[in-house]
Each structure stands twice: as structure tokens, then as C-alpha cells.
Biopython code that builds the backbone (N, CA, C, O; Angstrom):
import numpy as np
from Bio.PDB.StructureBuilder import StructureBuilder

atoms = [
    (1, "MET", "N", (1.935, 6.070, -13.077)),
    (1, "MET", "CA", (2.674, 5.644, -12.257)),
    (1, "MET", "C", (1.592, 4.944, -10.988)),
    (1, "MET", "O", (0.591, 5.637, -10.806)),
    (2, "ILE", "N", (1.683, 3.645, -10.089)),
    (2, "ILE", "CA", (0.864, 3.828, -9.183)),
    (2, "ILE", "C", (1.741, 3.387, -7.821)),
    (2, "ILE", "O", (1.732, 2.205, -7.478)),
    (3, "PRO", "N", (2.571, 4.480, -6.987)),
    (3, "PRO", "CA", (3.515, 4.334, -5.937)),
    (3, "PRO", "C", (2.851, 3.704, -5.118)),
    (3, "PRO", "O", (2.479, 4.310, -4.113)),
    (4, "VAL", "N", (2.529, 2.431, -5.275)),
    (4, "VAL", "CA", (2.162, 1.422, -3.976)),
    (4, "VAL", "C", (2.582, 0.103, -4.102)),
    (4, "VAL", "O", (2.387, -0.713, -5.003)),
    (5, "GLU", "N", (3.553, -0.023, -2.427)),
    (5, "GLU", "CA", (4.195, -1.754, -2.325)),
    (5, "GLU", "C", (2.882, -2.446, -2.126)),
    (5, "GLU", "O", (2.165, -2.205, -1.154)),
    (6, "GLN", "N", (2.577, -3.318, -3.070)),
    (6, "GLN", "CA", (1.484, -4.073, -2.584)),
    (6, "GLN", "C", (1.619, -4.778, -1.919)),
    (6, "GLN", "O", (0.582, -5.075, -1.327)),
    (7, "LYS", "N", (2.613, -5.395, -1.586)),
    (7, "LYS", "CA", (2.943, -6.566, -0.616)),
    (7, "LYS", "C", (2.559, -6.032, 0.865)),
    (7, "LYS", "O", (1.679, -6.782, 1.289)),
    (8, "LYS", "N", (2.803, -5.248, 1.614)),
    (8, "LYS", "CA", (2.654, -4.178, 2.178)),
    (8, "LYS", "C", (1.307, -3.456, 2.423)),
    (8, "LYS", "O", (0.854, -3.433, 3.568)),
    (9, "ALA", "N", (0.503, -2.736, 1.175)),
    (9, "ALA", "CA", (-0.801, -2.720, 1.177)),
    (9, "ALA", "C", (-1.992, -3.943, 2.107)),
    (9, "ALA", "O", (-2.935, -3.941, 2.898)),
    (10, "LYS", "N", (-1.032, -4.952, 1.243)),
    (10, "LYS", "CA", (-1.853, -6.166, 1.665)),
    (10, "LYS", "C", (-1.862, -6.668, 3.570)),
    (10, "LYS", "O", (-2.779, -7.227, 4.171)),
    (11, "GLN", "N", (-0.624, -6.259, 4.073)),
    (11, "GLN", "CA", (-0.811, -6.481, 5.341)),
    (11, "GLN", "C", (-1.675, -5.767, 6.024)),
    (11, "GLN", "O", (-2.208, -6.247, 7.025)),
    (12, "LEU", "N", (-1.943, -4.547, 5.607)),
    (12, "LEU", "CA", (-2.630, -3.139, 5.861)),
    (12, "LEU", "C", (-4.131, -3.358, 5.959)),
    (12, "LEU", "O", (-4.859, -2.858, 6.816)),
    (13, "GLU", "N", (-4.633, -4.458, 4.620)),
    (13, "GLU", "CA", (-5.611, -4.926, 4.155)),
    (13, "GLU", "C", (-6.248, -3.607, 3.688)),
    (13, "GLU", "O", (-7.346, -3.110, 3.935)),
    (14, "TRP", "N", (-5.092, -3.149, 2.847)),
    (14, "TRP", "CA", (-5.792, -2.117, 1.800)),
    (14, "TRP", "C", (-5.888, -2.750, 0.609)),
    (14, "TRP", "O", (-5.076, -3.650, 0.397)),
    (15, "GLU", "N", (-6.911, -2.418, -0.445)),
    (15, "GLU", "CA", (-7.205, -3.067, -1.482)),
    (15, "GLU", "C", (-6.909, -1.852, -2.530)),
    (15, "GLU", "O", (-7.604, -1.096, -3.209)),
    (16, "MET", "N", (-5.179, -2.108, -2.255)),
    (16, "MET", "CA", (-4.470, -1.112, -3.227)),
    (16, "MET", "C", (-3.381, -2.479, -4.142)),
    (16, "MET", "O", (-2.995, -3.589, -3.774)),
    (17, "PRO", "N", (-3.219, -1.799, -5.256)),
    (17, "PRO", "CA", (-4.164, -0.531, -6.267)),
    (17, "PRO", "C", (-5.704, -1.240, -6.248)),
    (17, "PRO", "O", (-5.766, -2.457, -6.418)),
    (18, "PHE", "N", (-6.671, -0.631, -6.083)),
    (18, "PHE", "CA", (-8.010, -0.722, -6.276)),
    (18, "PHE", "C", (-8.438, -1.215, -7.498)),
    (18, "PHE", "O", (-8.270, -0.566, -8.530)),
    (19, "GLY", "N", (-8.963, -2.280, -7.481)),
    (19, "GLY", "CA", (-9.402, -3.144, -8.897)),
    (19, "GLY", "C", (-9.878, -2.155, -9.361)),
    (19, "GLY", "O", (-9.097, -1.365, -9.892)),
    (20, "PRO", "N", (-11.394, -1.822, -9.332)),
    (20, "PRO", "CA", (-12.125, -1.104, -10.253)),
    (20, "PRO", "C", (-11.322, 0.139, -11.412)),
    (20, "PRO", "O", (-11.387, 0.386, -12.616)),
    (21, "LEU", "N", (-10.476, 0.755, -10.045)),
    (21, "LEU", "CA", (-9.864, 1.786, -10.479)),
    (21, "LEU", "C", (-8.347, 1.155, -11.484)),
    (21, "LEU", "O", (-8.139, 1.395, -12.673)),
    (22, "LEU", "N", (-7.825, 0.655, -10.925)),
    (22, "LEU", "CA", (-6.756, -0.418, -11.770)),
    (22, "LEU", "C", (-7.281, -0.510, -13.080)),
    (22, "LEU", "O", (-6.748, 0.101, -14.006)),
    (23, "LYS", "N", (-8.226, -1.183, -13.230)),
    (23, "LYS", "CA", (-8.975, -1.153, -14.635)),
    (23, "LYS", "C", (-9.065, -0.285, -15.637)),
    (23, "LYS", "O", (-8.707, -0.440, -16.805)),
    (24, "ARG", "N", (-9.605, 0.720, -15.080)),
    (24, "ARG", "CA", (-10.230, 1.944, -15.464)),
    (24, "ARG", "C", (-8.859, 2.541, -16.109)),
    (24, "ARG", "O", (-8.825, 2.626, -17.337)),
    (25, "LEU", "N", (-7.973, 2.867, -15.519)),
    (25, "LEU", "CA", (-6.634, 3.062, -15.617)),
    (25, "LEU", "C", (-5.745, 2.508, -16.863)),
    (25, "LEU", "O", (-5.137, 3.351, -17.521)),
    (26, "MET", "N", (-5.656, 1.375, -17.160)),
    (26, "MET", "CA", (-5.651, 0.503, -17.752)),
    (26, "MET", "C", (-6.209, 0.791, -19.152)),
    (26, "MET", "O", (-5.527, 0.935, -20.167)),
    (27, "GLU", "N", (-8.130, 0.883, -19.022)),
    (27, "GLU", "CA", (-8.462, 1.300, -20.243)),
    (27, "GLU", "C", (-7.943, 2.535, -20.946)),
    (27, "GLU", "O", (-7.566, 2.612, -22.115)),
    (28, "LYS", "N", (-7.992, 3.553, -19.966)),
    (28, "LYS", "CA", (-7.544, 4.935, -20.331)),
    (28, "LYS", "C", (-6.178, 4.899, -20.963)),
    (28, "LYS", "O", (-6.031, 5.202, -22.147)),
    (29, "THR", "N", (-4.967, 4.456, -20.029)),
    (29, "THR", "CA", (-3.986, 4.999, -20.713)),
    (29, "THR", "C", (-3.277, 3.425, -21.676)),
    (29, "THR", "O", (-2.079, 3.154, -21.758)),
    (30, "ARG", "N", (-4.314, 2.694, -22.228)),
    (30, "ARG", "CA", (-4.144, 1.604, -22.843)),
    (30, "ARG", "C", (-3.133, 0.632, -22.492)),
    (30, "ARG", "O", (-2.354, 0.214, -23.349)),
    (31, "GLY", "N", (-3.092, 0.241, -21.276)),
    (31, "GLY", "CA", (-2.253, -0.427, -20.996)),
    (31, "GLY", "C", (-0.796, 0.374, -20.642)),
    (31, "GLY", "O", (0.204, -0.324, -20.815)),
    (32, "ARG", "N", (-0.641, 1.302, -20.323)),
    (32, "ARG", "CA", (0.653, 2.406, -19.670)),
    (32, "ARG", "C", (0.349, 2.410, -18.063)),
    (32, "ARG", "O", (-0.261, 3.249, -17.401)),
    (33, "VAL", "N", (0.796, 1.540, -17.774)),
    (33, "VAL", "CA", (0.428, 1.623, -16.388)),
    (33, "VAL", "C", (1.803, 1.162, -15.489)),
    (33, "VAL", "O", (2.070, -0.035, -15.597)),
    (34, "ILE", "N", (2.703, 1.955, -14.622)),
    (34, "ILE", "CA", (3.922, 1.338, -14.340)),
    (34, "ILE", "C", (3.229, 1.083, -12.556)),
    (34, "ILE", "O", (2.676, 1.993, -11.939)),
    (35, "LEU", "N", (3.404, -0.143, -12.073)),
    (35, "LEU", "CA", (3.216, -0.682, -10.859)),
    (35, "LEU", "C", (4.330, -0.262, -10.286)),
    (35, "LEU", "O", (5.262, -0.728, -10.941)),
    (36, "ALA", "N", (4.849, 0.579, -9.125)),
    (36, "ALA", "CA", (6.096, 0.512, -8.385)),
    (36, "ALA", "C", (6.764, -0.715, -7.694)),
    (36, "ALA", "O", (7.948, -0.844, -7.381)),
    (37, "ASP", "N", (5.934, -1.414, -7.563)),
    (37, "ASP", "CA", (6.610, -2.816, -7.248)),
    (37, "ASP", "C", (6.218, -3.796, -8.168)),
    (37, "ASP", "O", (5.929, -4.951, -7.853)),
    (38, "GLY", "N", (6.208, -3.365, -9.239)),
    (38, "GLY", "CA", (5.672, -4.615, -10.250)),
    (38, "GLY", "C", (6.344, -4.372, -11.655)),
    (38, "GLY", "O", (6.298, -5.021, -12.701)),
    (39, "GLY", "N", (7.218, -2.774, -11.174)),
    (39, "GLY", "CA", (7.785, -2.658, -12.639)),
    (39, "GLY", "C", (7.180, -1.950, -13.874)),
    (39, "GLY", "O", (6.161, -1.260, -13.869)),
    (40, "VAL", "N", (7.975, -2.231, -14.935)),
    (40, "VAL", "CA", (7.475, -1.439, -16.365)),
    (40, "VAL", "C", (7.096, -2.690, -17.085)),
    (40, "VAL", "O", (7.856, -3.603, -17.405)),
    (41, "PRO", "N", (5.435, -2.575, -17.356)),
    (41, "PRO", "CA", (5.026, -3.788, -18.104)),
    (41, "PRO", "C", (6.085, -4.006, -19.408)),
    (41, "PRO", "O", (6.654, -3.046, -19.928)),
    (42, "GLN", "N", (6.231, -5.106, -19.767)),
    (42, "GLN", "CA", (7.214, -5.690, -21.592)),
    (42, "GLN", "C", (6.573, -5.762, -22.505)),
    (42, "GLN", "O", (7.015, -5.387, -23.591)),
    (43, "ILE", "N", (4.973, -6.407, -22.333)),
    (43, "ILE", "CA", (4.604, -6.643, -23.078)),
    (43, "ILE", "C", (3.362, -5.413, -23.560)),
    (43, "ILE", "O", (2.895, -4.771, -22.619)),
    (44, "SER", "N", (2.928, -5.140, -24.725)),
    (44, "SER", "CA", (2.107, -4.084, -25.288)),
    (44, "SER", "C", (0.693, -4.523, -25.262)),
    (44, "SER", "O", (0.544, -5.593, -25.851)),
    (45, "PRO", "N", (-0.143, -4.138, -24.874)),
    (45, "PRO", "CA", (-1.830, -4.672, -25.203)),
    (45, "PRO", "C", (-2.084, -4.739, -26.567)),
    (45, "PRO", "O", (-1.865, -3.862, -27.402)),
    (46, "ALA", "N", (-2.509, -5.720, -26.716)),
    (46, "ALA", "CA", (-3.278, -5.664, -28.146)),
    (46, "ALA", "C", (-3.980, -4.391, -28.810)),
    (46, "ALA", "O", (-3.773, -4.110, -29.991)),
    (47, "GLU", "N", (-4.797, -3.657, -28.013)),
    (47, "GLU", "CA", (-5.306, -1.979, -28.892)),
    (47, "GLU", "C", (-4.116, -1.387, -28.580)),
    (47, "GLU", "O", (-4.357, -0.398, -29.273)),
    (48, "THR", "N", (-2.830, -1.099, -28.044)),
    (48, "THR", "CA", (-2.217, 0.045, -28.100)),
    (48, "THR", "C", (-1.365, -0.353, -29.156)),
    (48, "THR", "O", (-0.881, -1.482, -29.240)),
    (49, "PRO", "N", (-1.142, 0.741, -30.118)),
    (49, "PRO", "CA", (-0.262, 0.693, -30.987)),
    (49, "PRO", "C", (0.985, 1.082, -30.698)),
    (49, "PRO", "O", (1.380, 1.877, -29.845)),
    (50, "LYS", "N", (1.702, 0.299, -31.675)),
    (50, "LYS", "CA", (3.249, -0.115, -31.284)),
    (50, "LYS", "C", (3.852, 1.360, -31.298)),
    (50, "LYS", "O", (4.699, 1.411, -30.406)),
    (51, "LEU", "N", (3.753, 2.501, -31.920)),
    (51, "LEU", "CA", (4.711, 3.437, -32.028)),
    (51, "LEU", "C", (4.469, 4.064, -30.900)),
    (51, "LEU", "O", (5.440, 4.642, -30.411)),
    (52, "LEU", "N", (2.996, 4.158, -30.072)),
    (52, "LEU", "CA", (2.698, 4.538, -28.714)),
    (52, "LEU", "C", (3.140, 3.730, -27.936)),
    (52, "LEU", "O", (3.632, 4.410, -27.035)),
    (53, "TRP", "N", (3.337, 2.245, -27.612)),
    (53, "TRP", "CA", (3.974, 1.679, -26.931)),
    (53, "TRP", "C", (5.482, 1.509, -26.858)),
    (53, "TRP", "O", (6.108, 0.785, -26.083)),
    (54, "ASP", "N", (5.973, 2.348, -27.855)),
    (54, "ASP", "CA", (7.511, 2.083, -27.873)),
    (54, "ASP", "C", (7.830, 3.461, -27.248)),
    (54, "ASP", "O", (8.673, 3.501, -26.352)),
    (55, "GLU", "N", (7.124, 4.759, -27.716)),
    (55, "GLU", "CA", (7.343, 6.047, -26.983)),
    (55, "GLU", "C", (6.875, 5.825, -25.369)),
    (55, "GLU", "O", (7.502, 6.520, -24.570)),
    (56, "PHE", "N", (6.251, 5.285, -25.030)),
    (56, "PHE", "CA", (6.038, 4.965, -23.280)),
    (56, "PHE", "C", (7.566, 4.269, -22.965)),
    (56, "PHE", "O", (8.441, 4.822, -22.299)),
    (57, "LEU", "N", (7.662, 3.099, -23.518)),
    (57, "LEU", "CA", (8.623, 2.311, -23.006)),
    (57, "LEU", "C", (9.972, 2.854, -22.785)),
    (57, "LEU", "O", (10.767, 2.523, -21.906)),
    (58, "GLY", "N", (10.185, 4.149, -24.140)),
    (58, "GLY", "CA", (11.232, 5.008, -24.020)),
    (58, "GLY", "C", (11.328, 6.176, -23.320)),
    (58, "GLY", "O", (12.378, 6.815, -23.260)),
    (59, "ARG", "N", (10.209, 6.536, -22.733)),
    (59, "ARG", "CA", (10.223, 7.452, -21.376)),
    (59, "ARG", "C", (10.588, 6.871, -20.164)),
    (59, "ARG", "O", (10.833, 7.727, -19.314)),
    (60, "VAL", "N", (10.727, 5.597, -19.738)),
    (60, "VAL", "CA", (10.733, 4.918, -18.906)),
    (60, "VAL", "C", (12.086, 4.351, -18.443)),
    (60, "VAL", "O", (12.667, 3.517, -19.138)),
    (61, "LYS", "N", (12.582, 4.778, -17.307)),
    (61, "LYS", "CA", (14.329, 4.674, -16.814)),
    (61, "LYS", "C", (13.787, 3.784, -15.799)),
    (61, "LYS", "O", (12.643, 3.990, -15.393)),
    (62, "VAL", "N", (14.578, 2.677, -15.274)),
    (62, "VAL", "CA", (14.422, 1.793, -14.079)),
    (62, "VAL", "C", (16.000, 1.891, -13.834)),
    (62, "VAL", "O", (16.847, 2.133, -14.694)),
    (63, "SER", "N", (16.185, 1.677, -12.628)),
    (63, "SER", "CA", (17.279, 1.792, -12.048)),
    (63, "SER", "C", (17.649, 1.484, -10.604)),
    (63, "SER", "O", (16.753, 1.796, -9.819)),
    (64, "SER", "N", (18.304, 1.164, -10.269)),
    (64, "SER", "CA", (18.578, 0.519, -8.667)),
    (64, "SER", "C", (17.773, 1.452, -7.707)),
    (64, "SER", "O", (17.087, 1.030, -6.775)),
    (65, "SER", "N", (17.935, 2.793, -8.043)),
    (65, "SER", "CA", (17.164, 3.574, -6.841)),
    (65, "SER", "C", (15.459, 3.938, -7.360)),
    (65, "SER", "O", (14.642, 4.611, -6.733)),
    (66, "GLY", "N", (15.269, 3.254, -8.688)),
    (66, "GLY", "CA", (13.632, 3.549, -8.739)),
    (66, "GLY", "C", (13.393, 3.712, -10.136)),
    (66, "GLY", "O", (14.184, 3.409, -11.029)),
    (67, "ILE", "N", (12.130, 4.263, -10.291)),
    (67, "ILE", "CA", (11.729, 4.056, -11.501)),
    (67, "ILE", "C", (11.068, 5.357, -11.988)),
    (67, "ILE", "O", (10.046, 5.835, -11.496)),
    (68, "CYS", "N", (12.038, 6.072, -13.405)),
    (68, "CYS", "CA", (11.902, 7.423, -13.695)),
    (68, "CYS", "C", (10.940, 7.300, -14.980)),
    (68, "CYS", "O", (11.282, 6.461, -15.813)),
    (69, "PHE", "N", (9.490, 8.229, -15.291)),
    (69, "PHE", "CA", (9.050, 8.375, -16.019)),
    (69, "PHE", "C", (9.402, 10.022, -16.516)),
    (69, "PHE", "O", (9.477, 10.841, -15.600)),
    (70, "THR", "N", (9.597, 10.471, -17.805)),
    (70, "THR", "CA", (9.368, 11.266, -18.456)),
    (70, "THR", "C", (8.754, 11.621, -19.477)),
    (70, "THR", "O", (8.836, 11.018, -20.548)),
    (71, "GLY", "N", (7.769, 13.072, -19.198)),
    (71, "GLY", "CA", (7.294, 13.332, -21.047)),
    (71, "GLY", "C", (6.522, 14.495, -20.959)),
    (71, "GLY", "O", (6.497, 15.381, -20.104)),
    (72, "PRO", "N", (5.964, 14.350, -21.888)),
    (72, "PRO", "CA", (5.449, 15.786, -22.622)),
    (72, "PRO", "C", (4.359, 16.482, -21.207)),
    (72, "PRO", "O", (3.740, 15.702, -20.483)),
    (73, "CYS", "N", (4.304, 17.592, -21.062)),
    (73, "CYS", "CA", (2.823, 18.086, -20.507)),
    (73, "CYS", "C", (1.643, 18.518, -21.437)),
    (73, "CYS", "O", (1.679, 19.511, -22.165)),
    (74, "HIS", "N", (0.552, 17.618, -21.319)),
    (74, "HIS", "CA", (-0.617, 17.903, -21.967)),
    (74, "HIS", "C", (-1.127, 19.153, -21.394)),
    (74, "HIS", "O", (-0.742, 19.446, -20.261)),
    (75, "TRP", "N", (-1.965, 19.961, -22.031)),
    (75, "TRP", "CA", (-2.344, 20.750, -21.362)),
    (75, "TRP", "C", (-3.907, 20.951, -21.783)),
    (75, "TRP", "O", (-3.981, 21.259, -22.973)),
    (76, "ARG", "N", (-4.959, 20.879, -21.250)),
    (76, "ARG", "CA", (-6.219, 20.587, -21.249)),
    (76, "ARG", "C", (-6.553, 21.678, -22.254)),
    (76, "ARG", "O", (-7.558, 21.439, -22.923)),
    (77, "SER", "N", (-5.800, 23.062, -22.557)),
    (77, "SER", "CA", (-6.563, 24.109, -23.205)),
    (77, "SER", "C", (-5.348, 24.750, -23.270)),
    (77, "SER", "O", (-4.304, 24.375, -22.737)),
    (78, "ASP", "N", (-5.611, 26.243, -24.296)),
    (78, "ASP", "CA", (-4.390, 26.995, -24.253)),
    (78, "ASP", "C", (-4.611, 27.964, -23.233)),
    (78, "ASP", "O", (-3.574, 28.466, -22.799)),
    (79, "HIS", "N", (-5.767, 28.398, -22.687)),
    (79, "HIS", "CA", (-5.840, 29.141, -21.285)),
    (79, "HIS", "C", (-5.142, 28.308, -20.107)),
    (79, "HIS", "O", (-4.340, 29.050, -19.541)),
    (80, "ASP", "N", (-5.163, 27.081, -19.561)),
    (80, "ASP", "CA", (-4.192, 26.423, -19.121)),
    (80, "ASP", "C", (-2.749, 26.955, -18.882)),
    (80, "ASP", "O", (-2.189, 27.438, -17.898)),
    (81, "ARG", "N", (-2.335, 26.666, -20.242)),
    (81, "ARG", "CA", (-0.837, 26.409, -20.609)),
    (81, "ARG", "C", (-0.243, 28.392, -20.297)),
    (81, "ARG", "O", (0.781, 28.877, -19.814)),
    (82, "ASP", "N", (-1.514, 28.996, -20.875)),
    (82, "ASP", "CA", (-0.867, 30.615, -20.652)),
    (82, "ASP", "C", (-1.043, 31.097, -19.371)),
    (82, "ASP", "O", (-0.828, 32.306, -19.284)),
    (83, "HIS", "N", (-1.357, 30.556, -18.375)),
    (83, "HIS", "CA", (-1.912, 30.883, -17.382)),
    (83, "HIS", "C", (-1.599, 29.906, -15.810)),
    (83, "HIS", "O", (-2.303, 29.700, -14.822)),
    (84, "ILE", "N", (-0.204, 29.477, -16.191)),
    (84, "ILE", "CA", (0.608, 28.682, -15.068)),
    (84, "ILE", "C", (0.854, 29.709, -14.354)),
    (84, "ILE", "O", (0.986, 30.815, -14.878)),
    (85, "PRO", "N", (0.953, 29.521, -13.081)),
    (85, "PRO", "CA", (1.931, 30.847, -11.861)),
    (85, "PRO", "C", (3.257, 30.393, -12.559)),
    (85, "PRO", "O", (3.495, 29.459, -13.325)),
    (86, "ALA", "N", (4.145, 31.520, -11.951)),
    (86, "ALA", "CA", (5.630, 31.242, -12.309)),
    (86, "ALA", "C", (6.372, 30.390, -11.600)),
    (86, "ALA", "O", (7.416, 29.862, -11.984)),
    (87, "HIS", "N", (5.608, 30.188, -10.106)),
    (87, "HIS", "CA", (6.269, 28.616, -9.637)),
    (87, "HIS", "C", (5.867, 27.596, -10.185)),
    (87, "HIS", "O", (6.341, 26.504, -9.871)),
    (88, "GLY", "N", (4.817, 27.734, -11.211)),
    (88, "GLY", "CA", (4.585, 26.135, -11.725)),
    (88, "GLY", "C", (3.399, 25.217, -11.154)),
    (88, "GLY", "O", (2.939, 24.248, -11.759)),
    (89, "VAL", "N", (3.044, 25.595, -10.105)),
    (89, "VAL", "CA", (2.185, 24.995, -9.340)),
    (89, "VAL", "C", (0.428, 25.670, -8.964)),
    (89, "VAL", "O", (0.174, 26.553, -8.145)),
    (90, "ARG", "N", (-0.484, 24.991, -9.772)),
    (90, "ARG", "CA", (-1.814, 25.762, -9.557)),
    (90, "ARG", "C", (-2.587, 25.399, -8.101)),
    (90, "ARG", "O", (-3.651, 25.947, -7.814)),
]
sb = StructureBuilder()
sb.init_structure("model")
sb.init_model(0)
sb.init_chain("A")
sb.init_seg("    ")
for serial, (resi, resn, name, xyz) in enumerate(atoms, 1):
    if name == "N":
        sb.init_residue(resn, " ", resi, " ")
    sb.init_atom(name, np.array(xyz, "f"), 0.0, 1.0, " ", f" {name:<3s}", serial, name[0])
structure = sb.get_structure()
């Protein structure tokens, strides 16, 4: 999720989202990028398997108060999973 209001960023002369970064995020996530002011993409990119896309859409909830994404936590290794402090922040 990119939490940027693009209209406001443009007024401040910020290049947000930054084009090369957005392009890379789209590649790495197979198009599963949510823009805070653009909403949830409704059309799956051709390279994204239907099952993966449907799972993504099932984890996104849009309401009048905002966008909520819920998903599993993917650990980099068993060591990471086993060494999370009690408060959950590293």
C-alpha cells in the first residue's frame, strides 16, 4: 500500500509515488499494489495467477473510513519467527 494522496503530493511538487519505485513494486508484487487515493486495482495483470489475485482481493476491505489489508506474516527464516520480542517490534 502506498499511503500518498497524489493530488496533494503534486501540489507540494513531490514525485509520489516515485515512478521507478512504483514500477519495481508492481513487478515484485505482480500488480498487487494499493494506492491510498487510487483504491484497489480491479483488473489482474496478465502475469498474475488468478488464484493469487483472488486471494489478494479477498484480503482487501474498502469502506468509507479507508482501506484495510489483512494478510499472513511471511518470515524470512525460522530464526526470525522464533526471535520476535514479546511486544512484536524489532
